[in-house]
C-alpha positions as CSV (number, residue, x, y, z in Angstrom):
1,M,-51.5,61.8,-48.6
2,D,-50.4,62.3,-52.2
3,V,-51.5,65.6,-53.8
4,G,-51.5,67.1,-57.2
5,V,-51.5,70.6,-58.7
6,I,-53.2,71.2,-62.0
7,G,-51.8,74.3,-63.7
8,V,-48.4,75.4,-62.6
9,G,-48.3,79.1,-63.4
10,A,-47.5,81.7,-60.7
11,M,-50.3,80.6,-58.3
12,G,-49.8,76.9,-59.0
13,R,-46.1,77.1,-58.2
14,N,-47.0,78.6,-54.8
15,H,-49.3,75.6,-54.1
16,V,-46.5,73.2,-55.0
17,R,-44.1,75.1,-52.7
18,V,-46.5,75.1,-49.7
19,Y,-47.5,71.4,-50.2
20,S,-43.7,70.6,-50.2
21,E,-43.4,72.2,-46.8
22,M,-46.3,70.5,-45.2
23,K,-46.2,67.5,-42.8
24,G,-48.4,64.6,-43.9
25,V,-48.0,65.3,-47.6
26,G,-46.3,62.4,-49.5
27,A,-45.6,62.7,-53.2
28,I,-46.6,65.8,-55.2
29,Y,-47.6,65.5,-58.8
30,V,-48.1,68.4,-61.3
31,Y,-49.7,68.7,-64.7
32,D,-49.6,71.6,-67.1
33,P,-50.0,71.4,-70.9
34,V,-47.3,74.1,-71.1
35,T,-44.2,72.0,-70.6
36,E,-42.0,75.0,-69.6
37,S,-44.4,75.8,-66.7
38,A,-44.4,72.2,-65.5
39,E,-40.6,71.9,-65.6
40,R,-40.2,74.8,-63.1
41,S,-41.6,72.5,-60.4
42,R,-39.4,69.5,-61.2
43,E,-37.3,69.8,-58.1
44,L,-40.4,69.6,-55.8
45,A,-42.8,67.4,-57.8
46,T,-43.3,64.6,-60.3
47,I,-44.4,65.9,-63.7
48,C,-47.3,64.0,-65.3
49,K,-47.9,63.8,-69.0
50,S,-51.6,64.0,-68.8
51,L,-54.5,65.0,-66.5
52,D,-55.6,61.4,-66.4
53,D,-52.1,60.3,-65.4
54,L,-52.1,62.8,-62.5
55,L,-55.6,61.8,-61.3
56,S,-54.6,58.2,-61.1
57,Q,-51.9,59.0,-58.6
58,V,-53.4,61.5,-56.1
59,D,-55.9,61.8,-53.2
60,A,-56.5,65.5,-53.6
61,V,-55.7,68.3,-56.0
62,S,-55.4,72.0,-56.3
63,I,-56.9,73.4,-59.5
64,C,-54.9,76.5,-60.6
65,V,-55.5,76.6,-64.3
66,P,-56.7,79.9,-66.0
67,T,-60.3,80.7,-65.1
68,R,-61.7,79.8,-68.5
69,Y,-60.6,76.2,-67.9
70,H,-62.0,75.9,-64.3
71,F,-65.3,74.3,-65.2
72,D,-64.0,71.6,-67.5
73,T,-61.0,70.7,-65.3
74,A,-63.1,70.7,-62.1
75,R,-65.7,68.5,-63.7
76,K,-63.1,65.9,-64.7
77,V,-61.6,65.9,-61.2
78,I,-65.0,65.6,-59.5
79,E,-66.2,62.9,-61.8
80,A,-63.0,61.0,-61.1
81,G,-63.9,61.1,-57.4
82,I,-60.9,63.3,-56.3
83,H,-61.1,65.9,-53.6
84,C,-60.3,69.4,-55.0
85,L,-59.6,73.0,-54.1
86,I,-60.5,75.3,-57.0
87,E,-58.7,78.6,-57.2
88,K,-61.1,81.6,-57.2
89,P,-63.3,82.3,-59.0
90,I,-64.9,78.9,-59.0
91,T,-65.7,79.1,-62.7
92,L,-65.8,81.8,-65.4
93,T,-69.6,82.4,-65.1
94,A,-72.4,81.9,-62.6
95,A,-74.1,79.6,-65.1
96,E,-71.0,77.3,-65.2
97,A,-70.9,77.4,-61.4
98,T,-74.5,76.4,-61.2
99,E,-73.9,73.4,-63.4
100,L,-70.8,72.4,-61.4
101,L,-72.8,72.5,-58.2
102,R,-75.3,70.1,-59.9
103,I,-72.4,67.7,-60.7
104,I,-71.1,67.9,-57.2
105,Q,-74.5,67.2,-55.8
106,S,-75.0,64.2,-58.1
107,K,-71.7,62.7,-56.6
108,K,-73.0,63.3,-53.1
109,N,-76.3,61.6,-54.0
110,D,-74.2,58.6,-55.1
111,G,-72.7,58.4,-51.6
112,K,-69.4,60.0,-52.5
113,K,-68.0,62.2,-49.7
114,L,-66.0,64.6,-51.8
115,V,-64.5,67.7,-50.4
116,V,-64.8,70.5,-52.9
117,G,-63.6,73.9,-51.8
118,V,-62.9,77.3,-53.4
119,G,-59.6,79.2,-52.8
120,H,-60.8,82.6,-51.6
121,I,-57.5,83.1,-49.8
122,E,-58.4,86.2,-47.8
123,R,-60.8,84.1,-45.7
124,F,-57.6,82.7,-44.1
125,N,-56.0,86.1,-43.6
126,P,-56.0,86.6,-39.8
127,I,-57.1,90.2,-40.0
128,V,-60.5,89.1,-41.4
129,A,-61.3,87.2,-38.1
130,E,-60.2,90.2,-36.0
131,M,-62.1,92.8,-38.0
132,T,-65.2,90.6,-38.0
133,K,-65.1,90.3,-34.2
134,I,-64.7,94.1,-34.0
135,A,-67.4,95.0,-36.6
136,Q,-70.5,93.3,-35.0
137,R,-72.9,95.9,-36.4
138,P,-70.9,98.5,-38.4
139,D,-72.5,101.5,-40.0
140,Y,-69.9,101.9,-42.8
141,V,-67.4,99.5,-44.4
142,S,-64.8,100.4,-47.0
143,I,-62.5,97.8,-48.5
144,K,-59.9,98.8,-51.1
145,R,-57.7,96.4,-53.2
146,H,-55.5,98.2,-55.7
147,N,-52.7,96.6,-57.7
148,P,-50.2,97.6,-60.4
149,T,-50.9,96.4,-63.9
150,S,-50.3,92.7,-64.4
151,N,-50.2,90.5,-67.5
152,R,-50.9,87.4,-65.4
153,I,-54.8,87.6,-65.6
154,T,-56.1,87.8,-69.2
155,D,-59.6,86.2,-68.9
156,A,-61.2,88.2,-66.1
157,S,-62.1,91.8,-65.4
158,V,-60.9,93.5,-62.2
159,V,-64.2,92.4,-60.6
160,E,-63.5,88.6,-60.8
161,D,-59.8,89.1,-60.5
162,L,-59.5,91.4,-57.4
163,M,-62.8,92.6,-56.1
164,I,-64.2,89.1,-55.7
165,H,-62.0,88.7,-52.6
166,D,-63.7,91.5,-50.8
167,I,-67.2,90.6,-52.2
168,D,-66.6,87.2,-50.4
169,I,-65.7,88.9,-47.1
170,A,-68.6,91.3,-47.3
171,F,-71.4,88.9,-48.4
172,N,-70.2,85.7,-46.8
173,V,-68.5,86.8,-43.6
174,L,-69.6,90.3,-42.4
175,F,-73.2,90.0,-43.6
176,K,-73.6,86.3,-44.0
177,G,-77.3,85.4,-44.2
178,E,-78.4,89.0,-44.8
179,E,-80.1,90.2,-47.9
180,V,-78.4,93.1,-49.7
181,C,-80.9,96.0,-50.4
182,K,-79.1,97.5,-53.5
183,I,-75.9,97.3,-55.4
184,F,-74.5,100.3,-57.4
185,S,-71.3,100.2,-59.5
186,A,-69.2,102.1,-62.0
187,G,-65.9,101.7,-63.7
188,S,-64.2,99.7,-66.5
189,A,-62.4,96.4,-67.0
190,N,-59.5,97.5,-64.9
191,V,-61.0,99.8,-62.2
192,C,-64.3,99.5,-60.3
193,E,-66.2,101.1,-57.4
194,A,-69.1,99.2,-56.0
195,L,-71.6,100.2,-53.3
196,A,-73.7,97.6,-51.5
197,V,-76.4,98.7,-49.2
198,F,-77.3,96.3,-46.4
199,P,-79.8,96.9,-43.6
200,G,-78.1,99.6,-41.4
201,C,-74.8,99.6,-43.3
202,V,-73.2,100.9,-46.5
203,V,-70.3,98.8,-47.9
204,S,-67.9,100.5,-50.4
205,I,-65.7,98.1,-52.3
206,S,-62.9,99.5,-54.6
207,A,-60.6,97.6,-56.9
208,S,-58.0,98.6,-59.5
209,R,-55.3,97.1,-61.7
210,L,-54.0,100.6,-62.7
211,S,-52.4,101.7,-59.4
212,S,-48.7,102.6,-59.1
213,K,-48.9,101.5,-55.4
214,K,-50.2,98.1,-54.1
215,F,-52.5,98.4,-51.1
216,R,-55.3,96.3,-49.6
217,T,-57.2,97.9,-46.7
218,F,-60.2,97.1,-44.6
219,Y,-61.9,100.0,-42.9
220,V,-64.9,100.0,-40.6
221,E,-66.9,102.7,-38.8
222,S,-69.5,102.6,-36.1
223,D,-70.8,105.2,-33.7
224,D,-68.3,104.5,-30.9
225,Y,-65.2,103.2,-32.8
226,T,-63.3,103.2,-36.1
227,A,-61.2,100.2,-37.1
228,E,-58.7,99.7,-39.9
229,G,-56.8,96.6,-41.1
230,D,-54.2,96.0,-43.7
231,Y,-54.3,92.7,-45.5
232,M,-50.6,92.8,-46.4
233,T,-49.0,93.9,-43.1
234,Q,-51.7,92.0,-41.2
235,E,-52.1,94.8,-38.7
236,V,-55.3,96.0,-37.1
237,Y,-55.9,99.3,-35.2
238,I,-59.0,100.4,-33.3
239,Y,-59.7,104.1,-32.7
240,R,-62.1,105.0,-29.8
241,K,-63.6,108.3,-28.7
242,P,-62.9,109.2,-25.1
243,G,-65.3,112.1,-25.3
244,K,-62.8,115.0,-25.2
245,Y,-63.3,117.6,-27.9
246,G,-62.2,121.2,-28.1
247,V,-60.9,124.2,-30.1
248,E,-57.3,125.2,-29.9
249,N,-56.0,128.2,-31.8
250,E,-59.2,128.1,-33.9
251,R,-58.6,124.5,-34.8
252,Y,-60.9,121.7,-34.0
253,T,-59.2,119.0,-31.9
254,Q,-60.3,115.5,-30.8
255,E,-58.4,113.0,-28.7
256,N,-58.7,109.3,-29.6
257,I,-57.7,106.2,-27.8
258,I,-55.7,104.0,-30.3
259,E,-55.5,100.2,-29.7
260,K,-53.2,97.9,-31.7
261,V,-54.8,94.5,-32.0
262,L,-52.4,91.5,-31.4
263,V,-52.6,89.6,-34.7
264,N,-50.9,86.2,-35.2
265,K,-49.3,86.8,-38.6
266,V,-49.4,83.8,-41.0
267,E,-49.1,83.0,-44.7
268,P,-52.8,82.7,-45.7
269,L,-52.1,80.1,-48.4
270,K,-50.4,77.8,-45.9
271,V,-53.5,78.0,-43.7
272,E,-55.8,77.5,-46.6
273,L,-54.0,74.4,-47.9
274,K,-53.6,72.9,-44.4
275,T,-57.4,73.4,-43.9
276,F,-58.1,71.8,-47.2
277,L,-56.1,68.7,-46.4
278,D,-57.5,68.5,-42.9
279,C,-61.0,68.6,-44.4
280,V,-60.1,65.8,-46.8
281,R,-58.8,63.6,-43.9
282,S,-61.8,64.4,-41.6
283,G,-64.6,64.6,-44.2
284,K,-65.5,68.1,-43.0
285,I,-66.8,70.8,-45.3
286,F,-64.2,73.3,-46.5
287,P,-64.9,76.8,-45.1
288,V,-65.4,78.3,-48.5
289,T,-68.1,76.3,-50.1
290,P,-69.1,76.1,-53.8
291,E,-72.4,77.6,-52.9
292,E,-70.7,80.7,-51.5
293,A,-68.4,80.9,-54.5
294,L,-71.5,80.8,-56.8
295,K,-73.0,83.7,-54.7
296,N,-69.8,85.7,-55.2
297,L,-69.9,85.2,-59.0
298,E,-73.6,86.3,-59.1
299,V,-72.6,89.5,-57.2
300,C,-69.7,90.0,-59.6
301,E,-72.0,89.7,-62.6
302,Q,-74.5,92.2,-61.1
303,I,-71.6,94.7,-60.4
304,K,-70.3,94.3,-64.0
305,Q,-73.6,95.5,-65.4
306,G,-72.6,99.0,-64.3
307,L,-69.1,98.9,-65.9
308,Q,-68.1,100.3,-69.3
309,I,-66.8,97.0,-70.7
310,N,-67.1,96.7,-74.5
311,K,-69.8,99.3,-74.5
312,P,-70.0,102.0,-77.3
């Protein structure tokens, strides 16, 4: 299968690298209007002079352009009948995503079996599956994603840039099919705290682009256990109460049973791209659908209403 990568910035180059390491991938083509960006992938891929040139060569593509170009680029790819994986967020706004879904549906109505997926990469992080198995009916969930300042993202707030990963996990994995009761939020373009209240559970999601330390944690509490996972180290621990409490030297003491979950550590992007190409070959639906990606954007826009972005 011949594949393409549209947009060869930092994320696009990672797609090229992973495709070059995959069995079953033939030629790799890249297109980026910034010549210098495209040239960095010359050793692994063939550089195309235009988007139309690339689309005439490939069976499937990754769309890794800046978010503001997602809609126009994805529309051209879909109208050309090419399978695509769109990096998150699916588009810049929920309105654009709604229109893109209409275009995808019109292709399906014409009998085209296009695979269109969205690259919410943490779905393919192994700790998500483990934490989901543990957290069947949690009472409290806290997910934190803090990064140092980066100049890479210029067209999205911290909500669409970072928090959207954990919005996807909360709304489409942990509480898939459940209606959120309320959403509260506060923050700015670079730091945000959101609180989503589901039936029987409170979910706190925190994201920042101002941190001096990078950390990405997933914490769950229930009456009989506490579990914590680390997205980066891909480690999961469960703390259980054996029922022994006491006071020693006027200090409260509690003994816990600590379990370390065996996690098969992987590079999530490799799993994501392999899954995408497997779906293209089999005609199956990609695990992260455009409909779910639209839902994520709608939640993002609701959260952003509580932020101090361009407000007096």
